[in-house]
C-alpha positions as CSV (number, residue, x, y, z in Angstrom):
1,M,190.8,-74.2,117.2
2,H,192.5,-77.0,116.1
3,T,194.6,-76.5,112.8
4,G,196.7,-78.9,110.8
5,S,196.4,-81.7,108.4
6,G,194.6,-83.7,111.0
7,S,191.6,-81.2,110.8
8,K,188.7,-81.6,108.1
9,S,186.6,-78.3,107.1
10,L,183.0,-78.4,105.6
11,S,182.6,-78.2,101.6
12,Q,181.9,-74.8,100.4
13,S,180.8,-73.0,96.9
14,P,182.8,-70.1,95.7
15,S,180.1,-67.7,97.3
16,G,180.9,-69.1,100.7
17,I,177.5,-70.9,101.0
18,P,177.8,-74.4,101.9
19,L,176.9,-76.7,99.0
20,A,174.3,-78.6,100.9
21,A,172.5,-75.6,102.0
22,R,172.7,-74.3,98.5
23,D,170.9,-77.6,97.3
24,D,168.2,-77.3,99.7
25,Y,167.6,-73.4,98.5
26,T,167.4,-74.7,95.0
27,R,165.1,-77.4,95.3
28,A,162.8,-75.0,97.5
29,V,162.7,-72.6,94.5
30,R,161.8,-75.1,92.2
31,Q,158.9,-76.4,94.6
32,F,157.8,-72.8,94.5
33,I,157.7,-72.4,91.0
34,A,155.9,-75.5,90.1
35,I,153.4,-74.5,92.8
36,M,152.8,-71.4,91.5
37,F,152.8,-72.9,87.7
38,V,149.8,-75.1,89.3
39,L,148.1,-72.5,91.0
40,T,148.2,-69.9,88.0
41,G,146.8,-72.7,85.7
42,A,144.0,-73.3,88.3
43,V,143.1,-69.8,88.3
44,A,143.1,-69.1,84.7
45,H,140.9,-72.4,84.0
46,A,138.5,-71.2,87.0
47,Q,138.4,-67.9,85.3
48,E,137.8,-69.6,81.9
49,S,134.8,-71.9,83.5
50,Q,133.2,-68.8,84.8
51,A,133.4,-67.2,81.6
52,R,131.5,-70.1,79.7
53,A,127.8,-70.1,79.2
54,G,125.1,-72.7,78.6
55,M,121.5,-73.2,77.4
56,A,118.9,-75.2,79.1
57,M,115.8,-75.7,76.7
58,T,112.3,-77.5,76.9
59,V,110.3,-78.0,73.5
60,T,106.7,-78.6,73.8
61,N,103.4,-78.2,71.6
62,P,100.8,-75.3,71.6
63,Q,99.0,-77.7,73.9
64,G,102.0,-77.8,76.5
65,A,103.0,-81.5,76.0
66,T,106.5,-82.0,75.8
67,L,108.3,-82.9,72.4
68,P,110.8,-85.7,72.5
69,G,113.1,-86.6,69.7
70,V,113.2,-83.0,68.3
71,E,116.6,-82.2,66.4
72,V,118.2,-78.9,68.0
73,S,121.3,-77.3,66.3
74,V,123.2,-74.5,67.9
75,L,125.1,-72.5,65.4
76,G,127.8,-69.6,66.8
77,A,131.0,-69.3,68.5
78,S,130.8,-73.0,69.8
79,D,128.6,-75.3,67.8
80,R,126.4,-77.9,69.4
81,G,123.7,-80.4,68.3
82,G,121.2,-83.1,69.5
83,E,117.8,-84.2,70.1
84,T,115.2,-83.6,73.0
85,N,114.8,-86.5,75.5
86,D,111.8,-88.2,76.6
87,S,110.9,-85.2,78.5
88,G,111.3,-82.9,75.8
89,Q,114.7,-81.1,77.1
90,I,118.0,-80.6,76.2
91,S,121.0,-78.7,77.6
92,F,124.3,-77.4,76.4
93,T,127.0,-76.4,78.7
94,G,130.4,-75.2,78.3
95,I,129.7,-72.6,75.5
96,Q,131.4,-69.6,74.7
97,A,129.6,-66.6,75.3
98,G,128.0,-64.7,72.1
99,T,125.1,-64.6,70.1
100,Y,123.6,-68.2,68.7
101,R,121.3,-69.3,66.1
102,V,119.3,-72.1,67.4
103,R,117.3,-74.2,64.8
104,F,114.4,-76.7,65.8
105,S,113.4,-79.5,63.3
106,G,112.1,-83.3,62.9
107,P,109.7,-85.0,60.9
108,R,106.5,-84.2,63.0
109,V,107.0,-80.6,63.7
110,V,107.3,-77.5,61.7
111,S,111.0,-76.1,61.6
112,F,111.4,-73.1,63.9
113,E,114.6,-70.7,64.3
114,K,115.4,-68.4,67.2
115,E,118.4,-66.0,68.4
116,I,120.0,-66.4,71.7
117,S,122.7,-64.1,73.4
118,L,124.5,-65.6,76.1
119,G,126.6,-63.6,78.5
120,A,129.9,-64.5,80.4
121,G,128.8,-67.5,82.9
122,Q,125.2,-67.1,82.0
123,T,122.9,-70.4,81.5
124,A,119.9,-69.2,79.3
125,T,116.6,-71.0,80.1
126,V,114.4,-71.3,76.8
127,D,111.2,-72.7,76.6
128,I,109.9,-73.4,72.9
129,T,106.7,-74.1,71.4
130,L,106.5,-75.8,68.0
131,N,103.6,-76.5,65.9
132,A,102.9,-79.8,64.5
133,V,103.1,-80.3,60.6
134,P,99.8,-80.4,59.0
135,P,98.6,-83.7,57.6
136,P,98.8,-84.1,54.0
137,P,95.7,-82.7,52.0
138,E,93.1,-85.4,51.2
139,P,93.3,-86.6,47.5
140,P,90.4,-85.3,45.8
141,P,87.2,-87.2,45.5
142,S,87.5,-89.6,42.8
143,Q,85.0,-88.8,39.8
144,A,82.8,-91.6,38.4
145,P,83.5,-91.9,34.9
146,L,81.6,-90.1,32.6
147,A,78.8,-92.3,30.8
148,P,79.3,-92.6,27.1
149,P,76.8,-90.2,25.2
150,V,73.8,-92.2,23.9
151,G,71.8,-91.2,20.7
152,P,68.2,-91.2,20.7
153,A,65.9,-94.0,21.0
154,G,64.4,-95.1,17.6
155,A,60.8,-96.9,17.0
156,P,60.3,-100.4,16.9
157,G,59.9,-101.7,13.2
158,V,60.3,-104.7,10.8
159,V,61.8,-104.6,7.7
160,S,62.0,-106.9,4.7
161,L,65.8,-106.8,3.5
162,V,64.6,-108.7,0.4
163,D,62.2,-106.0,-0.4
164,L,64.9,-103.2,0.7
165,I,67.5,-104.6,-1.8
166,E,65.1,-104.8,-4.5
167,Q,64.2,-100.9,-4.0
168,Q,67.8,-99.8,-3.3
169,L,69.7,-102.5,-5.7
170,I,73.1,-100.8,-6.6
171,S,74.0,-100.3,-10.4
172,D,77.0,-101.4,-12.2
173,S,78.6,-98.1,-12.1
174,Q,78.2,-97.3,-8.4
175,P,81.2,-98.7,-6.5
176,R,79.3,-98.6,-3.2
177,R,75.8,-98.0,-1.8
178,D,74.9,-97.5,1.6
179,T,71.3,-97.3,2.8
180,L,70.3,-96.9,6.5
181,V,68.0,-99.6,8.1
182,S,67.5,-98.5,11.6
183,C,69.3,-96.5,14.2
184,S,68.4,-96.4,17.9
185,G,70.6,-95.3,20.9
186,N,74.1,-96.3,20.1
187,T,73.5,-98.7,17.4
188,R,73.1,-98.4,13.5
189,S,72.5,-101.0,11.1
190,T,73.3,-100.2,7.5
191,L,72.6,-102.1,4.3
192,V,76.1,-102.2,2.5
193,Q,76.4,-103.4,-1.3
194,L,80.1,-103.2,-2.8
195,N,80.9,-103.6,-6.5
196,Q,84.5,-102.6,-5.4
197,N,86.9,-103.1,-2.4
198,Q,86.0,-101.3,0.8
199,P,88.9,-99.4,1.8
200,Q,90.6,-100.3,5.3
201,R,88.4,-99.0,8.3
202,L,89.0,-98.8,12.2
203,Y,86.3,-97.8,14.7
204,D,88.3,-96.9,18.0
205,T,85.2,-96.7,20.1
206,A,82.8,-98.9,18.6
207,E,82.3,-102.9,17.5
208,V,81.1,-103.5,14.1
209,S,79.6,-107.0,12.7
210,Y,78.7,-107.9,9.2
211,Y,76.2,-110.3,8.1
212,V,76.6,-111.6,4.2
213,I,73.3,-111.5,2.5
214,A,74.4,-112.2,-1.1
215,G,77.6,-112.2,-3.2
216,E,81.2,-113.4,-2.3
217,G,84.0,-111.8,-1.0
218,A,86.7,-111.8,1.8
219,A,87.4,-110.2,4.8
220,R,91.0,-109.0,5.8
221,T,92.4,-108.7,9.6
222,G,95.8,-108.8,10.8
223,G,97.1,-109.5,7.2
224,A,95.0,-112.6,6.7
225,D,91.8,-112.9,4.3
226,T,88.8,-115.0,5.2
227,S,86.4,-116.3,2.3
228,L,82.9,-114.7,2.5
229,E,79.7,-116.0,1.0
230,A,76.1,-115.7,2.0
231,G,74.9,-116.8,5.4
232,N,78.7,-115.8,6.9
233,F,78.7,-113.5,10.2
234,V,81.9,-111.4,10.7
235,S,82.7,-109.7,14.2
236,I,85.3,-107.0,14.5
237,P,86.1,-105.7,17.9
238,R,86.9,-102.0,18.5
239,G,90.5,-100.7,17.3
240,T,90.6,-103.5,14.6
241,A,91.7,-102.5,11.2
242,H,89.9,-104.4,8.5
243,V,89.2,-104.6,4.6
244,L,86.0,-105.9,2.9
245,A,86.7,-107.3,-0.6
246,R,84.2,-108.1,-3.2
247,K,84.9,-111.3,-5.6
248,G,82.8,-112.6,-8.5
249,R,80.5,-110.6,-11.1
250,R,78.0,-110.1,-8.5
251,P,77.7,-107.2,-5.7
252,L,78.9,-108.2,-2.4
253,I,75.7,-107.4,-0.3
254,L,76.0,-107.2,3.7
255,L,74.1,-106.0,6.9
256,A,76.8,-103.9,9.0
257,T,75.8,-103.0,12.3
258,V,77.9,-100.6,14.4
259,S,77.6,-100.4,18.1
260,G,79.3,-97.7,20.2
261,T,78.7,-94.5,18.0
262,P,75.6,-92.6,19.1
263,C,72.9,-92.1,16.3
264,E,72.3,-88.5,14.7
265,V,68.6,-89.0,14.0
266,A,66.7,-92.1,15.4
267,R,65.1,-94.4,13.0
């Protein structure tokens, strides 16, 4: 052994362990802890993966044909959603174990719900049959419009209006006198004699025409007056309010024909 100032000893820690050996030991411990941490995480991940579950579903119609495009909603501990593929299939993986409410819907199928329970690590295979949405009801057959009522047919005949006027001439004391000339089906002709203005009239479902036989007057439609004299013809469409006014000293005599109202009694 050599002693003295010329000798050089190894560096030591207070505990007597060489510093280089202590550093190697520290590095080894740290590496061991890191490896254990990684292993622990891997084991925990593997255990968690084993605890996860899944679903594999196939959707068909009652005839066995697969149904693509069906919307599938999974509600529970792990919510999922999607549409069946071209083969009518859809899968969900990595979901937690538990009970789920699965809804199947779409514009072409009747919606359906099913409860599915999954255990840890279980992949449930589920076959679902959906019914097609029934076609809309056919519209009711259109009904032919009801034919308007028609009165009884009258008998052919010829009437002298001159003779009828002489027989039924209005008196000065009468404001108005009507004499039925003929009535057949939905057409009625009446001899009308006026000593006073005829109040406003409106036929909702019938046309009316007037032929002036004698006297003078005016026809008022739409707020305008048109003078009338013997030989004039007046046509009034349905739904048109009108007034007949007498002018002069003689009665206004007209043949009025109403078309569109059934006759009560044929003549």
